[in-house]
C-alpha positions in Angstrom: 0.0 0.0 0.0 1.3 3.5 -0.9 2.4 5.4 2.2 -0.1 8.4 2.4 2.5 10.4 4.3 4.8 10.4 1.3 5.6 14.1 0.8 5.5 13.9 -3.0 2.0 12.4 -2.9 0.9 15.0 -0.4 2.3 17.8 -2.5 0.6 16.3 -5.6 -2.8 16.2 -3.9 -2.4 19.7 -2.5 -1.4 21.2 -5.8 -4.3 19.4 -7.6 -6.7 20.7 -4.9 -5.4 24.3 -5.3 -5.7 24.1 -9.1 -9.2 22.7 -8.9 -10.4 25.5 -6.5 -8.8 28.1 -8.7 -10.5 26.8 -11.8 -13.9 26.7 -10.1 -13.5 30.3 -8.8 -12.4 31.5 -12.2 -15.5 30.0 -13.8 -17.7 31.6 -11.1 -16.1 35.0 -11.7 -16.8 34.9 -15.4 -20.5 35.1 -14.7 -22.0 38.6 -15.2 -22.3 40.7 -12.0 -25.4 42.7 -11.2 -23.8 45.7 -13.0 -23.3 43.6 -16.2 -19.5 43.6 -15.9 -17.5 40.4 -15.5 -16.7 40.0 -11.8 -13.2 38.8 -12.6 -12.5 42.1 -14.4 -13.7 44.4 -11.7 -11.1 46.0 -9.4 -11.3 44.7 -5.9 -10.8 46.8 -2.7 -7.1 47.4 -1.9 -6.9 44.6 0.6 -8.1 42.1 -2.1 -5.7 43.2 -4.7 -2.9 43.2 -2.1 -3.6 39.9 -0.4 -0.6 39.9 1.9 -2.1 42.9 3.6 -5.0 40.7 4.9 -2.7 39.1 7.5 0.5 40.6 9.0 3.5 38.4 9.3 3.3 38.9 13.1 -0.3 37.5 13.1 0.8 34.5 11.1 3.8 33.9 13.4 1.5 33.9 16.5 0.1 30.7 15.1 3.2 29.3 13.2 6.2 31.0 14.8 8.7 30.0 12.1 6.7 31.2 9.1 8.6 33.4 6.6 7.3 36.8 5.5 4.3 36.7 3.2 4.8 36.9 -0.5 2.2 37.5 -3.2 1.4 34.7 -5.7 0.1 36.4 -8.9 -0.6 33.2 -10.7 -4.4 33.7 -10.9 -4.7 37.4 -10.4 -5.9 37.9 -14.0 -8.9 35.8 -13.0 -9.6 37.9 -10.0 -8.0 35.4 -7.5 -5.4 37.1 -5.3 -3.1 34.9 -3.3 -0.4 35.3 -0.5 2.0 32.6 0.7 3.9 32.2 3.9 6.6 29.5 3.7 7.2 27.4 6.8 9.9 24.8 7.6 7.5 22.0 6.8 5.4 23.5 4.1 3.4 26.7 3.7 0.3 28.6 4.7 -1.6 30.4 2.0 -4.7 32.4 1.3 -6.8 33.2 -1.7 -9.0 36.3 -1.8 -11.7 36.6 -4.5 -15.1 38.1 -5.4 -17.9 35.8 -4.3 -21.6 35.1 -4.4 -24.1 34.5 -1.6 -23.5 30.7 -1.2 -19.7 30.8 -1.5 -18.7 29.8 2.0 -20.7 26.5 2.0 -19.8 25.6 -1.6 -16.1 26.4 -1.2 -15.5 24.5 2.1 -17.3 21.4 0.8 -15.4 21.7 -2.5 -12.1 21.8 -0.7 -13.1 18.9 1.6 -14.0 16.8 -1.4 -10.6 17.3 -2.8 -9.1 15.7 0.2 -11.1 12.5 -0.2 -10.3 9.3 -2.0 -12.4 9.6 -5.2 -13.6 6.1 -4.8 -15.4 7.1 -1.6 -18.4 9.4 -1.1 -18.1 10.2 2.5 -17.2 13.8 2.8 -20.0 14.7 5.3 -19.1 11.8 7.6 -15.3 11.9 7.3 -14.5 15.6 7.1 -15.8 17.5 10.1 -16.9 20.8 8.7 -18.2 23.4 11.3 -19.3 27.0 11.5 -16.8 29.4 13.0 -18.5 32.2 15.0 -17.5 35.9 15.0 -15.6 35.7 11.8 -16.8 37.9 8.9 -20.5 37.6 7.8 -20.0 33.8 7.9 -17.1 31.4 8.2 -16.7 27.6 8.1 -13.6 25.4 8.8 -12.3 21.9 9.1 -9.2 20.3 10.4 -8.4 16.7 9.4 -5.3 14.5 9.4 -4.6 12.1 6.6 -6.2 8.7 7.3 -6.3 6.2 4.4 -8.7 4.0 6.4 -11.3 6.8 6.4 -10.4 7.8 2.8 -8.8 11.1 3.8 -5.8 11.5 1.4 -3.9 14.3 3.0 -3.9 16.5 6.1 -5.3 20.0 5.9 -6.7 22.8 8.0 -8.9 25.2 6.0 -11.1 28.2 6.8 -13.4 30.0 4.4 -14.9 33.3 5.3 -17.0 35.9 3.5 -17.7 39.6 4.2 -19.9 41.4 1.8 -19.1 40.5 -1.7 -15.6 39.1 -1.1 -14.3 35.8 0.4 -11.0 34.3 1.5 -10.0 30.7 1.7 -7.1 30.1 4.1 -5.1 26.9 3.9 -2.8 25.9 6.9 -2.0 22.1 6.4 0.6 21.9 9.1 -1.9 22.9 11.8 -3.7 19.7 11.1 -0.7 17.7 12.3 -1.2 18.9 15.9 -4.2 19.2 18.3 -7.5 19.6 16.4 -9.0 22.1 18.8 -5.9 24.2 18.9 -5.8 24.2 15.1 -9.5 25.4 15.0 -8.7 28.2 17.4 -5.7 29.2 15.3 -7.9 29.3 12.2 -10.5 31.4 14.0 -7.9 33.8 15.1 -6.4 34.2 11.7 -9.8 34.4 10.1 -10.9 37.1 12.4 -7.9 39.2 11.5 -8.3 38.8 7.7 -12.1 39.2 7.7 -11.8 42.5 9.5 -9.8 43.8 6.5 -12.1 42.7 3.7 
């Protein structure tokens, strides 16, 4: 049996998950907005277009002390998806900020959770414990799960999605999932509170 902890496999799964989420958001943002202009082409508020301003390095290091300074990732900026990455000794923390619709939080968190699951299973609701996160933005949801091949969870991840007004952020912090789950959820809530206040 393939060792699910293999770093190459985990990196492959995470990269595929990130690409799938980006493609889905890109398609959503091609839909006409209420003003008749493509949402992906509209200029976001300064904090969206400068995603590393959504979290300070000090705030990230309160949760992951050895995180490097945040750096923008412009890969999907043309599609209206603005990303910032904080490298860590064992991986990275990253966020994606984007224009969103009324159902974005629920759809996004379930989409990300599905990407963690063995495609031969259909047990996201039972195996990935998704929960509401209070006092973060207009709405926020999160999950923290460790890789578990028996349950069909392919890789570890800790993810929060929050929305405020017409903008949303998805925050990925996989290494938090390797520790205590409740502590990881508190860390996500803390970071989510900071970034949502700047949307």
